[in-house]
N, C-alpha and C positions, 0 to 999 in steps of 0.2 A: 571460243571454247575449242581446245586442241583435240585432236584424235588420241585415242589410247595408243601407246607405242606397240602393243602386241597387234592391234588391228593394222596398224601402218606397215610393220615389217612382215606381216603375214600376207600382205597385199602384193600380188606379183607386179601391179602397175604402180606402186607407190615409188616416186622418184627419190630414192635414198642415197644414191652414189653420185659423187663429184666425178668429173671427167678424169681427174688424176687417179681416183680409187678405181674407176671403171677400167682405165688403161692398165693399171697395175695388175688387177684381178685377171685381165684377159691376156696379159703379157704382150700387149701391143703399145702403140703410141697414141697420144691424144689426137695427132693428126690424122691417124687412121679413123678414129671415131668421128672426127669432124667430117671426114670424107664420106662416112655412112650416112651422116645427116644430110649432106649435099646430095647424095644419091637417093635420098628419100627412103632409105631403108628403116632408119629410126628418126623419131622426131623428139628429141629429149625436152623434158620439161625445163623451163628457164626460171631460175630464182628471181627474187625481186631486183637483184643486182645484175641479172642477165646471164648468170652462169649455168652451164648446162647441168642437168641432174638426170641420172639414169635410173631405170627400174630394173628389176631382175629379169623380166620379160625381155627388155630391150638388150640387156647383157647377153641373154641366150641368142638373140638374133645376130648380135655382133660377133659372138663366138662362132656361130655357124659361118658368117661371112669370112671371118679370119681363116677358118679352116679350108674353105673353098679357095680363097686367094693363095693361101700356102700350098695348095695342090695345083695351082696354075690357072685358075680360073680368073678372067678379068674382073675387077671390082664391080663395074657396072653390071656385067652379066650375072655375078653372084648374087648381087642385091636384087635383081629383077627375079631370079630363080627363087630366092628366099621369099620375096613378097608373093609370088604365085603359089608357092607352097603353103604359106600362111593363110592366103585367101581360100585355097581349096580345103585346108583343114578347118577353117571356120565354116565354110559352106556345108561340109560333111557333117559337122557338128550340129548346125542348125537343122539339116535335113533329118538327122537321127531324132532330135528332139520333137520335130514335127510328126515324124512317123510314130513316136511313142505316144504323143497326144491323140493321134487319130486311132490308134490301136485301143486306147482307153476309152474313147467316145463311142 
């Protein structure tokens, strides 16, 4: 049984975009997206045929990497910075949730 399309496309993590669509949306090359995968910034979902599929969340990370590279940051450094920023944001979000739970208890 398939998912409701409204649920899928409302999901930030749903792998809705092909590598060609993603590259066009970001104004970059497919090779750039492959390099982000190699640098472990994004790990696109693979279709049954092995084709990369990207989510909106992954496209936001790729857009940030492109912006940093365009400003002169080395690709590997940009990827590491974005990974650390993302980890910090997640840790802060979890910390805030735990603080809210403790305040309610």
